[in-house]
Backbone bond lengths (Angstrom), bond angles and torsions (degrees), N, CA, C in turn:
res aa  C-N    CA-C-N  psi(-1)  N-CA   C-N-CA  omega(-1)  CA-C   N-CA-C  phi
1 M - - - 1.468 - - 1.524 110.50 -
2 L 1.312 114.86 149.44 1.458 121.01 179.65 1.521 110.63 -70.54
3 D 1.323 116.21 135.12 1.457 122.17 176.37 1.524 108.60 -103.59
4 P 1.345 118.53 105.07 1.467 120.19 -176.63 1.522 113.91 -58.76
5 S 1.324 117.35 -23.85 1.461 119.26 -178.30 1.529 112.12 -67.90
6 Q 1.342 117.10 -17.00 1.462 120.95 179.62 1.527 112.61 -85.80
7 I 1.324 117.05 -7.34 1.461 121.27 -172.88 1.524 110.75 -92.00
8 R 1.336 115.63 128.39 1.471 121.17 177.19 1.525 112.41 -119.60
9 A 1.329 117.41 -6.67 1.463 121.37 177.70 1.521 108.37 -160.35
10 I 1.331 115.32 159.18 1.459 122.62 -179.70 1.522 108.54 -124.10
11 T 1.337 116.60 134.94 1.461 120.30 166.16 1.517 107.97 -113.98
12 L 1.334 115.31 141.93 1.459 121.61 -174.92 1.520 110.94 -127.50
13 D 1.313 115.42 132.94 1.454 120.85 163.44 1.530 107.87 -69.77
14 L 1.337 117.56 164.47 1.464 121.10 -178.44 1.529 112.44 -113.48
15 D 1.355 117.39 -70.60 1.456 120.51 -176.58 1.523 111.35 -61.37
16 D 1.317 116.09 130.86 1.464 125.13 -179.40 1.524 113.42 66.21
17 T 1.317 116.04 5.60 1.466 121.64 170.61 1.526 109.79 -108.04
18 L 1.333 115.92 -49.16 1.469 120.45 177.80 1.522 112.35 -99.09
19 W 1.330 117.65 -21.50 1.471 121.88 178.51 1.526 108.43 -155.28
20 P 1.339 117.90 156.32 1.467 120.18 174.35 1.522 109.40 -77.17
21 I 1.326 117.59 130.65 1.455 120.30 -171.07 1.521 113.05 -85.84
22 W 1.333 119.53 -37.86 1.458 118.64 -170.56 1.519 114.13 -69.66
23 P 1.323 121.28 -35.62 1.472 118.28 171.92 1.520 112.42 -60.01
24 T 1.321 117.07 -35.12 1.461 121.39 178.26 1.523 111.01 -66.79
25 I 1.327 117.31 -46.81 1.457 121.01 -179.77 1.523 110.68 -64.36
26 H 1.314 117.11 -42.57 1.467 120.68 -179.51 1.527 110.34 -60.77
27 R 1.324 117.02 -44.61 1.457 119.92 179.80 1.529 110.87 -65.03
28 A 1.333 117.22 -40.63 1.463 120.40 178.91 1.524 110.93 -63.58
29 E 1.321 117.29 -37.12 1.467 120.22 177.40 1.525 111.33 -67.70
30 E 1.317 117.37 -37.05 1.458 119.87 177.52 1.529 111.22 -66.32
31 V 1.328 116.75 -40.26 1.466 120.64 176.50 1.531 109.88 -63.50
32 L 1.317 117.08 -40.88 1.458 121.26 177.68 1.526 111.02 -61.47
33 L 1.330 117.86 -42.21 1.460 121.14 179.48 1.523 111.35 -62.17
34 L 1.314 116.98 -41.98 1.463 120.14 178.15 1.529 110.58 -61.72
35 W 1.320 116.37 -40.14 1.465 121.14 178.73 1.535 110.47 -64.72
36 L 1.322 116.40 -42.88 1.460 120.36 179.91 1.523 111.53 -64.42
37 K 1.309 117.36 -35.80 1.466 120.10 179.09 1.518 111.17 -60.83
38 E 1.321 116.66 -32.07 1.465 120.50 -179.06 1.528 112.35 -84.52
39 R 1.329 118.35 -30.46 1.458 120.94 -170.42 1.529 114.52 -119.40
40 A 1.313 117.72 -16.85 1.465 121.59 -179.89 1.524 107.92 -146.59
41 A 1.317 114.89 71.48 1.467 120.80 -169.53 1.526 112.46 -61.72
42 K 1.337 116.88 -36.67 1.468 118.92 -178.96 1.534 111.02 -65.79
43 T 1.327 115.62 -37.52 1.465 119.64 178.12 1.527 110.32 -67.90
44 A 1.325 116.29 -42.64 1.464 120.17 179.55 1.525 111.43 -63.64
45 Q 1.322 117.00 -31.40 1.460 120.36 178.50 1.530 111.26 -75.18
46 L 1.332 115.75 -39.07 1.468 119.71 -178.62 1.526 111.56 -74.04
47 F 1.323 116.50 -37.04 1.476 122.22 179.25 1.528 106.97 -119.20
48 D 1.323 115.44 81.55 1.464 120.52 -165.80 1.524 114.63 -99.16
49 T 1.327 117.78 7.91 1.463 121.00 178.17 1.530 109.34 -141.05
50 P 1.337 117.60 156.56 1.471 119.05 173.00 1.527 112.34 -56.07
51 K 1.334 116.67 -33.28 1.465 120.16 178.95 1.524 110.73 -62.67
52 A 1.335 117.00 -39.90 1.458 120.45 179.19 1.522 111.04 -67.61
53 L 1.323 117.24 -39.32 1.461 120.25 176.36 1.519 110.84 -63.77
54 R 1.326 115.86 -38.26 1.459 119.52 -179.72 1.526 110.57 -67.88
55 A 1.334 115.92 -35.49 1.464 119.77 -179.37 1.527 111.31 -64.52
56 I 1.333 116.79 -41.01 1.469 117.79 -179.63 1.525 110.37 -73.53
57 R 1.319 117.11 -28.95 1.461 119.45 173.62 1.524 110.14 -64.20
58 E 1.342 116.87 -41.51 1.467 120.93 178.60 1.526 110.87 -64.71
59 R 1.325 116.08 -33.33 1.471 119.41 176.86 1.528 110.19 -64.81
60 V 1.335 116.75 -44.26 1.464 120.25 177.84 1.524 110.33 -61.84
61 E 1.325 116.91 -39.05 1.468 120.17 178.87 1.519 110.89 -59.95
62 Q 1.347 117.16 -37.86 1.460 120.56 179.27 1.527 111.61 -74.20
63 E 1.331 116.29 -38.18 1.464 119.88 -174.66 1.517 113.39 -85.02
64 R 1.335 116.78 -20.90 1.470 120.73 -177.59 1.528 109.76 -124.21
65 P 1.329 117.70 72.55 1.468 119.51 179.83 1.526 112.80 -60.46
66 D 1.333 116.77 -21.21 1.467 119.64 178.19 1.523 111.80 -68.31
67 L 1.330 117.52 -18.09 1.465 121.32 -179.91 1.524 112.60 -102.73
68 R 1.318 117.05 2.90 1.461 120.51 -167.93 1.525 112.85 -58.45
69 H 1.315 117.69 -31.60 1.464 120.07 -178.33 1.535 112.44 -101.49
70 D 1.326 117.32 2.12 1.460 120.73 178.52 1.520 107.84 -109.46
71 L 1.328 116.20 89.66 1.453 120.31 -172.12 1.522 112.37 -64.64
72 S 1.318 117.21 -32.74 1.465 119.51 178.80 1.532 110.32 -66.38
73 A 1.321 116.69 -48.70 1.463 120.22 179.61 1.517 110.98 -62.93
74 M 1.318 117.12 -38.39 1.458 120.27 -179.34 1.527 111.27 -65.92
75 R 1.331 116.37 -42.63 1.461 119.74 178.94 1.526 110.21 -65.93
76 R 1.327 117.81 -42.76 1.467 121.02 -179.77 1.524 110.91 -61.64
77 E 1.349 116.29 -43.51 1.457 119.60 -179.26 1.518 111.60 -70.39
78 S 1.324 117.86 -30.99 1.467 119.26 176.99 1.526 110.43 -68.61
79 I 1.313 118.18 -36.76 1.465 121.36 175.60 1.525 109.79 -65.73
80 R 1.345 115.88 -42.09 1.467 119.93 179.02 1.529 110.78 -61.41
81 L 1.333 116.77 -42.27 1.460 120.62 179.69 1.528 110.78 -65.14
82 A 1.320 117.31 -40.39 1.471 120.82 178.33 1.523 110.43 -62.11
83 L 1.319 117.11 -43.77 1.461 121.07 178.63 1.528 110.69 -62.28
84 R 1.332 116.49 -42.70 1.458 120.76 -178.61 1.525 111.08 -65.09
85 Q 1.335 116.32 -44.16 1.459 119.39 -179.59 1.518 111.76 -63.56
86 A 1.325 116.69 -34.12 1.463 120.33 -177.85 1.523 112.32 -84.27
87 G 1.324 117.70 -13.88 1.454 120.85 -178.91 1.510 114.34 87.62
88 D 1.325 117.58 19.61 1.453 121.70 176.18 1.535 109.92 -94.44
89 D 1.324 115.86 172.93 1.462 122.75 -177.46 1.531 110.32 -69.11
90 E 1.326 116.89 117.31 1.460 120.97 -178.61 1.526 112.41 -65.46
91 D 1.323 117.17 -23.22 1.463 119.44 179.31 1.523 112.27 -64.97
92 L 1.326 116.50 -15.50 1.469 119.79 176.86 1.523 111.89 -70.88
93 A 1.335 117.42 -9.97 1.463 119.96 -178.20 1.526 111.67 -61.80
94 T 1.331 116.91 -36.53 1.468 119.17 -177.42 1.528 112.11 -68.08
95 P 1.343 119.86 -54.31 1.461 117.72 177.61 1.527 113.13 -64.27
96 A 1.326 117.34 -32.12 1.469 119.68 178.18 1.529 110.20 -64.55
97 F 1.335 116.08 -44.07 1.461 118.59 177.85 1.515 111.14 -65.07
98 D 1.328 117.83 -41.38 1.466 120.49 -179.82 1.532 110.55 -57.86
99 L 1.338 116.52 -40.22 1.464 120.42 177.10 1.527 110.46 -64.11
100 F 1.330 115.95 -47.67 1.466 120.42 179.29 1.523 110.82 -59.42
101 F 1.326 116.54 -44.86 1.462 120.72 -176.17 1.527 110.92 -64.50
102 A 1.324 116.91 -41.04 1.462 119.88 178.13 1.521 111.14 -62.21
103 E 1.326 116.03 -40.09 1.471 119.44 179.61 1.525 110.52 -70.65
104 R 1.327 116.38 -32.27 1.466 120.51 179.24 1.531 111.31 -64.25
105 Q 1.320 117.41 -23.86 1.469 120.76 179.12 1.531 112.66 -81.80
106 R 1.314 117.37 -8.64 1.475 120.81 -179.78 1.533 108.72 -87.63
107 V 1.317 114.88 74.57 1.461 120.73 -177.12 1.521 110.31 -90.70
108 Q 1.329 114.70 158.77 1.462 121.47 174.14 1.529 107.48 -109.15
109 L 1.316 116.74 105.17 1.462 120.34 -177.13 1.521 111.32 -61.18
110 F 1.325 115.85 144.95 1.458 119.50 167.57 1.531 108.73 -59.04
111 D 1.315 116.32 151.32 1.467 120.30 -176.07 1.525 112.90 -58.05
112 D 1.327 116.71 -29.97 1.468 119.42 -176.38 1.524 112.71 -91.70
113 A 1.342 118.06 -2.10 1.462 120.42 -172.31 1.526 112.48 -70.30
114 L 1.311 117.84 -50.30 1.465 120.09 -176.64 1.527 112.29 -64.77
115 P 1.345 118.88 -47.19 1.474 117.80 175.27 1.524 112.71 -58.76
116 A 1.333 117.08 -37.01 1.462 119.96 -180.00 1.530 110.77 -67.53
117 L 1.319 117.04 -42.75 1.456 119.81 178.17 1.524 111.03 -61.19
118 E 1.308 116.70 -41.87 1.466 120.12 178.23 1.520 110.88 -63.21
119 F 1.325 117.15 -43.08 1.470 121.84 178.82 1.524 110.61 -62.58
120 L 1.324 116.83 -50.23 1.465 120.55 -175.39 1.521 111.84 -66.39
121 A 1.337 116.47 -43.97 1.465 119.88 -175.16 1.523 112.54 -69.06
122 R 1.325 117.38 -23.01 1.467 119.73 175.86 1.519 111.59 -72.48
123 R 1.306 117.15 -22.61 1.465 121.31 -171.15 1.523 113.93 -109.81
124 W 1.319 117.66 -30.51 1.459 120.98 -175.89 1.532 110.06 -142.08
125 P 1.323 117.07 156.42 1.467 118.54 166.31 1.529 108.95 -68.28
126 V 1.326 116.19 135.94 1.460 122.27 -176.53 1.530 108.79 -118.10
127 V 1.333 116.39 134.40 1.460 122.61 -179.66 1.526 108.52 -128.25
128 A 1.317 117.31 135.34 1.465 121.77 176.06 1.523 110.00 -84.29
129 V 1.329 115.74 136.31 1.466 122.14 175.24 1.524 106.52 -132.82
130 T 1.324 116.89 109.86 1.457 120.63 -171.87 1.519 111.66 -139.23
131 N 1.314 116.14 149.25 1.456 121.33 171.21 1.522 111.25 -92.70
132 G 1.319 116.91 -3.49 1.457 121.50 179.36 1.513 111.78 -90.39
133 N 1.342 115.25 -171.82 1.459 120.30 -178.85 1.521 111.87 -119.53
134 A 1.323 116.64 27.07 1.462 119.86 174.76 1.521 110.11 -67.25
135 D 1.321 116.02 144.55 1.457 122.76 178.26 1.529 107.99 -112.27
136 I 1.316 116.50 110.58 1.471 120.13 -174.08 1.520 112.22 -62.06
137 H 1.320 117.39 -26.94 1.465 120.00 -179.17 1.527 110.89 -78.82
138 H 1.326 117.59 -40.62 1.453 120.21 174.94 1.530 110.82 -64.04
139 I 1.304 116.59 -36.73 1.460 120.70 -179.47 1.523 110.68 -69.48
140 G 1.329 116.85 -30.52 1.456 120.62 177.49 1.513 114.37 104.29
141 I 1.341 117.02 16.32 1.464 120.06 -179.61 1.527 111.28 -117.78
142 G 1.312 117.39 12.27 1.459 120.78 -176.31 1.510 114.09 -59.99
143 R 1.335 117.42 -27.04 1.467 120.77 -177.62 1.520 112.65 -64.30
144 F 1.313 117.83 -19.02 1.464 120.63 -178.99 1.529 112.60 -86.44
145 F 1.311 118.18 -10.49 1.461 121.89 -171.21 1.524 111.50 -114.76
146 R 1.333 115.30 140.73 1.462 120.86 172.90 1.532 111.45 -80.41
147 D 1.344 116.46 -28.05 1.462 120.13 -178.07 1.525 108.27 -166.17
148 S 1.331 115.73 172.18 1.460 121.10 -179.62 1.517 109.22 -148.96
149 F 1.336 116.85 135.11 1.459 121.97 -177.63 1.518 110.66 -128.49
150 N 1.340 115.45 131.13 1.456 121.26 171.91 1.523 108.69 -140.96
151 V 1.334 116.31 179.50 1.458 119.00 -173.61 1.517 112.04 -67.94
152 M 1.333 117.69 -30.37 1.462 119.32 179.78 1.521 110.73 -63.87
153 R 1.312 116.57 -31.75 1.460 120.61 -179.68 1.525 111.89 -84.92
154 T 1.330 117.41 -38.51 1.458 120.61 -169.75 1.520 114.28 -100.17
155 G 1.335 116.85 -29.15 1.453 120.11 -174.81 1.509 113.75 90.91
156 F 1.320 117.98 -1.01 1.459 121.32 175.32 1.520 109.14 -146.54
157 A 1.333 114.92 159.13 1.464 121.51 -171.48 1.519 110.32 -128.49
158 K 1.312 116.06 162.85 1.457 119.71 170.89 1.532 108.87 -56.77
159 P 1.321 120.44 136.25 1.474 127.50 18.22 1.531 115.26 -93.98
160 D 1.310 119.10 15.05 1.458 121.40 178.94 1.535 109.18 -59.64
161 A 1.326 116.47 124.84 1.463 120.67 -176.46 1.522 112.70 -62.61
162 R 1.331 117.02 -23.17 1.465 119.44 -175.19 1.522 112.63 -63.91
163 I 1.328 117.88 -32.57 1.465 118.36 -179.16 1.528 110.50 -69.70
164 F 1.336 116.72 -34.06 1.467 120.52 174.99 1.526 110.75 -68.56
165 H 1.312 115.94 -41.10 1.462 119.43 -178.69 1.530 111.39 -66.58
166 L 1.317 117.50 -35.80 1.455 120.49 175.19 1.528 111.09 -62.89
167 A 1.320 115.87 -41.02 1.463 119.78 179.28 1.521 111.12 -63.35
168 A 1.324 116.70 -42.26 1.459 120.20 178.58 1.528 110.95 -64.80
169 A 1.330 116.13 -42.60 1.460 120.17 -179.39 1.524 111.63 -65.02
170 A 1.322 117.19 -29.62 1.463 120.65 -177.92 1.518 112.22 -64.14
171 V 1.327 116.73 -24.99 1.468 120.56 178.34 1.525 111.01 -114.92
172 D 1.350 115.09 15.01 1.461 121.60 173.15 1.529 112.05 57.21
173 V 1.327 115.19 46.73 1.461 122.08 179.79 1.527 107.98 -130.29
174 P 1.325 119.68 137.63 1.459 119.88 176.76 1.525 110.69 -68.39
175 P 1.331 118.49 150.39 1.468 120.37 179.25 1.521 113.34 -53.41
176 S 1.307 117.36 -32.87 1.463 120.86 -177.93 1.525 113.13 -66.24
177 A 1.342 117.23 -12.45 1.462 121.28 179.50 1.522 112.13 -109.56
178 V 1.344 116.03 13.83 1.465 120.99 -178.24 1.515 109.41 -110.37
179 L 1.325 115.81 139.25 1.460 122.40 172.12 1.523 108.44 -107.07
180 H 1.328 116.41 123.37 1.466 120.90 174.67 1.516 109.82 -102.73
181 V 1.342 115.14 137.12 1.463 121.97 -178.63 1.520 108.75 -125.66
182 G 1.319 116.91 127.92 1.462 119.88 177.85 1.508 111.59 -165.78
183 D 1.337 115.19 168.38 1.468 120.97 -173.00 1.518 113.84 -91.02
184 D 1.326 118.53 -15.87 1.461 120.83 -174.63 1.523 110.18 -93.86
185 A 1.325 116.03 121.40 1.463 120.55 -175.53 1.520 111.86 -59.41
186 K 1.336 116.81 -43.32 1.460 120.70 -176.48 1.523 111.66 -82.98
187 L 1.330 116.77 -52.71 1.461 121.04 -171.91 1.515 112.91 -75.16
188 D 1.319 117.38 -24.97 1.458 120.90 179.61 1.528 111.54 -104.56
189 A 1.329 116.93 -65.83 1.465 119.51 -171.19 1.528 112.35 -66.17
190 V 1.335 116.89 -56.08 1.463 119.85 -177.04 1.529 110.69 -68.16
191 A 1.320 117.01 -42.96 1.462 120.06 -177.66 1.525 111.66 -63.16
192 A 1.327 117.05 -40.66 1.466 119.91 179.13 1.520 110.67 -64.74
193 R 1.324 116.87 -42.60 1.463 119.11 177.43 1.518 111.35 -63.31
194 D 1.329 116.75 -40.64 1.464 120.00 177.70 1.529 111.63 -63.23
195 A 1.334 116.43 -26.67 1.461 121.39 178.20 1.520 112.20 -84.72
196 G 1.318 117.42 2.46 1.452 121.59 176.87 1.513 114.84 91.27
197 M 1.331 116.80 13.41 1.463 120.99 -178.98 1.529 111.51 -100.41
198 H 1.319 114.56 166.64 1.453 120.46 164.46 1.530 107.76 -78.14
199 A 1.323 117.02 156.71 1.460 119.71 -178.15 1.514 110.61 -142.72
200 V 1.312 114.96 143.19 1.460 122.77 169.20 1.518 107.44 -125.45
201 W 1.327 115.55 128.69 1.466 121.20 177.20 1.519 108.28 -91.38
202 L 1.335 116.01 120.06 1.458 121.64 176.25 1.528 107.82 -88.12
203 N 1.310 116.35 108.31 1.466 122.46 -173.12 1.527 108.67 -118.39
204 R 1.335 115.23 78.41 1.466 120.40 -175.56 1.523 112.64 -66.82
205 S 1.324 117.50 -27.16 1.466 121.25 -173.32 1.523 113.84 -94.78
206 G 1.308 118.14 0.66 1.463 120.33 -179.81 1.513 113.95 67.87
207 L 1.327 117.00 35.55 1.459 121.59 -179.47 1.523 110.96 -74.89
208 D 1.316 116.35 155.04 1.457 120.56 170.84 1.529 108.71 -72.76
209 W 1.321 115.89 147.80 1.464 119.91 176.08 1.522 108.55 -59.12
210 P 1.342 119.54 123.81 1.465 120.80 -168.54 1.522 116.14 -92.45
211 I 1.323 119.22 -3.41 1.459 120.19 -171.89 1.528 108.67 -113.36
212 E 1.313 116.05 103.10 1.461 121.09 -172.42 1.519 113.01 -63.34
213 K 1.310 117.52 -36.08 1.465 120.87 -174.30 1.522 113.03 -81.69
214 E 1.320 117.61 -3.81 1.461 122.35 -179.37 1.522 109.60 -122.06
215 H 1.336 117.41 134.41 1.452 118.94 175.39 1.523 109.47 -76.46
216 P 1.326 117.78 144.41 1.466 120.02 -176.48 1.522 111.24 -68.35
217 P 1.326 116.70 145.43 1.459 120.39 176.25 1.528 109.68 -82.12
218 T 1.305 116.16 -176.25 1.454 119.84 169.56 1.527 108.28 -54.77
219 T 1.323 116.21 132.37 1.462 121.31 -173.60 1.519 109.66 -124.99
220 V 1.339 116.15 138.29 1.461 121.44 176.75 1.521 108.70 -129.66
221 A 1.327 115.81 153.30 1.455 121.27 -178.70 1.524 112.66 -92.54
222 S 1.325 117.09 -8.91 1.460 120.59 -178.54 1.523 109.04 -160.37
223 L 1.314 115.31 165.33 1.460 119.62 174.91 1.522 110.90 -71.41
224 Q 1.329 116.56 -28.02 1.463 118.74 174.59 1.524 110.67 -63.88
225 A 1.330 116.11 -41.24 1.467 119.65 177.26 1.529 110.65 -64.22
226 L 1.324 117.32 -36.40 1.465 120.24 175.50 1.519 110.75 -60.52
227 C 1.324 116.82 -47.79 1.471 120.09 -178.82 1.515 111.02 -63.93
228 D 1.327 116.95 -39.44 1.463 120.31 178.68 1.529 109.83 -61.53
229 M 1.323 116.10 -41.93 1.465 120.68 -179.78 1.529 110.95 -65.22
230 L 1.326 116.16 -43.89 1.454 119.90 -178.09 1.532 112.00 -70.82
231 A 1.317 117.17 -24.65 1.465 120.98 179.97 1.513 112.19 -81.48
232 S 1.320 116.79 -15.77 1.477 119.97 -174.92 1.525 110.26 -78.19
C-alpha cells in the first residue's frame, strides 16, 4: 500500500485523468470541418466527417514516425496533406490548426478534478506529465501546477523515464519521493514505477489490470478516492 508520508511531490497525467479526451477531440474536429467549409470547400467535401479527418491523421502517423509523439505537428501536417490532396491552399493549414488547437483546450473537467487539484496543490508541488498537447494555462488550471512537461517541450514521451525525471527535478525532489497519477496502465502506472516513482492507477471504468507481467499498483476509481487515501 502507498504510504502518503513518503510523498513530497505529485505528477499528474492530463487527458482522461482530469477530463475525457475524445469528446473534446471530436468537437474540435467538427469545428475544424465547419471552418474548412467556409475557407477550403474542396477539402471539406473530400474529408467531410471527423472520421475522415482522423483517417488522414492516422496516415500521417504511419508515414511520419518522426512526428509520432508530437500531436500538434502531426495534426498540422494532416491538415496540410488534406488541403494538398483536395487542391486547396496548403498555407491554410496553420490557421486551421490554430482553430483546432484552441478548441482542443476547451475541455470539460471531470466533476472530481477541480476539488482534487485544489486538495493536491495545497499539500504538494504538482507537475503535469502528458503525452498530449493540452495547455494547462489555456485551459485555466495552470495555477495548480508548478510546471508541465510534454513531448513538444522535452523531445520524449511516456513511458520514457526521462520525462518523469525532468518533472521531479523541476520541483527539486528525487523520483523516489514523487507520486504519479494517471489513467493509462502502461504509460502512467508502469512507466512511473520504472522511473523510480510511486504510482496510482486511476481506473474510472473498473477495468481489469491489463498487464500480466506487472503487478497492479495502488488503484483508485476516482480522484476523490485518491484524495481520501492521501488524507488518511
